[in-house]
C-alpha positions in Angstrom: 30.2 -34.8 23.0 33.9 -35.1 23.9 36.6 -35.3 21.3 40.1 -36.5 21.6 43.0 -35.7 19.3 45.3 -38.6 18.5 48.5 -38.0 16.5 49.4 -40.6 14.0 52.5 -40.8 11.8 52.4 -42.3 8.3 54.9 -42.4 5.5 54.0 -42.4 1.8 55.8 -44.0 -1.1 54.8 -43.5 -4.8 55.8 -46.0 -7.4 55.3 -46.4 -11.2 54.8 -50.2 -10.7 51.4 -51.5 -11.6 48.9 -51.8 -8.7 48.7 -55.6 -8.9 52.5 -55.9 -8.7 52.6 -53.7 -5.6 49.9 -55.7 -3.9 51.5 -59.0 -4.9 54.8 -57.8 -3.4 53.2 -56.8 -0.1 51.1 -60.0 0.1 54.3 -62.1 -0.2 55.7 -60.5 2.9 52.6 -60.4 5.1 51.4 -63.5 7.0 48.1 -64.9 5.9 46.1 -66.7 8.6 43.3 -69.2 9.0 41.4 -66.6 11.0 39.0 -69.2 12.6 42.0 -71.2 13.9 43.8 -68.0 14.9 40.8 -66.8 16.9 40.4 -70.2 18.6 44.1 -70.2 19.6 43.8 -66.6 21.0 40.7 -67.6 23.1 42.5 -70.7 24.3 45.6 -68.7 25.5 45.5 -68.4 29.3 48.3 -65.9 29.8 49.9 -63.0 28.0 52.9 -65.0 27.1 50.8 -67.7 25.5 48.9 -65.1 23.6 52.2 -63.5 22.3 53.3 -67.0 21.2 50.1 -67.4 19.1 50.5 -64.0 17.6 54.3 -64.2 17.0 53.8 -67.5 15.0 51.6 -65.7 12.5 53.5 -62.8 10.9 55.2 -63.0 7.5 58.8 -61.8 6.9 57.7 -58.2 7.4 56.5 -58.8 11.0 52.9 -58.0 9.8 49.9 -60.2 9.2 46.7 -59.7 7.3 44.5 -59.3 10.3 41.9 -57.8 8.1 41.7 -56.5 4.5 39.4 -53.9 3.0 39.0 -53.5 -0.8 38.0 -49.9 -0.7 38.1 -49.7 -4.5 35.3 -52.3 -4.7 32.9 -49.9 -3.1 33.9 -47.1 -5.5 33.5 -49.4 -8.4 29.8 -49.8 -7.6 29.4 -46.2 -8.7 32.2 -45.7 -11.3 32.6 -49.2 -12.7 36.0 -50.0 -14.3 37.0 -46.3 -14.3 37.3 -46.4 -10.5 40.9 -46.4 -9.1 41.9 -49.4 -7.1 42.4 -49.1 -3.4 43.2 -51.7 -0.8 43.8 -51.5 2.9 45.7 -54.2 4.7 45.8 -54.2 8.5 47.4 -56.1 11.2 49.5 -57.0 14.1 47.4 -57.6 17.2 50.5 -57.2 19.5 51.0 -53.6 18.4 47.3 -52.9 18.6 47.3 -54.3 22.2 50.2 -52.2 23.2 48.5 -49.1 21.8 45.1 -49.8 23.4 46.8 -50.4 26.8 48.0 -46.8 26.9 45.3 -45.1 24.8 42.1 -47.1 24.7 40.7 -44.9 21.9 43.4 -46.2 19.6 41.4 -49.4 19.2 38.9 -47.4 17.1 41.6 -46.9 14.5 43.3 -49.6 12.5 46.9 -49.1 13.6 49.7 -50.5 11.5 47.8 -50.5 8.2 49.0 -50.3 4.7 46.9 -48.4 2.1 47.7 -49.1 -1.6 45.8 -46.8 -3.9 46.0 -46.0 -7.6 46.3 -42.3 -8.5 47.0 -40.4 -11.7 50.7 -40.0 -10.7 51.2 -43.6 -9.8 50.5 -46.2 -7.1 50.7 -44.7 -3.6 51.6 -46.8 -0.6 51.0 -45.3 2.8 
């Protein structure tokens, strides 16, 4: 089995704001899509420039879009109930993903440009 090391840079911020307020603030800056229509438009694009136009119409003011969202805390709550910390991963910007995969195909296995918001004893961490 071959392995490949890929270096990733992340930054972390800790805040005392409530989890729901942090998520609401992020969601107000991230584009939310009708994924069925978005996929249809991506398939219909005939050239790279047409594809870029479809993708560039989608981001919110942050330049990111909710390409996918994983409520990781939901899985933990199955075991721990309401004691489980909240955790949410938002991912997106297919243009950046495309650029990464073009040079390092393995990068497609990892959700680049993601935001993880998780609740910890010392506050809400954003990374």
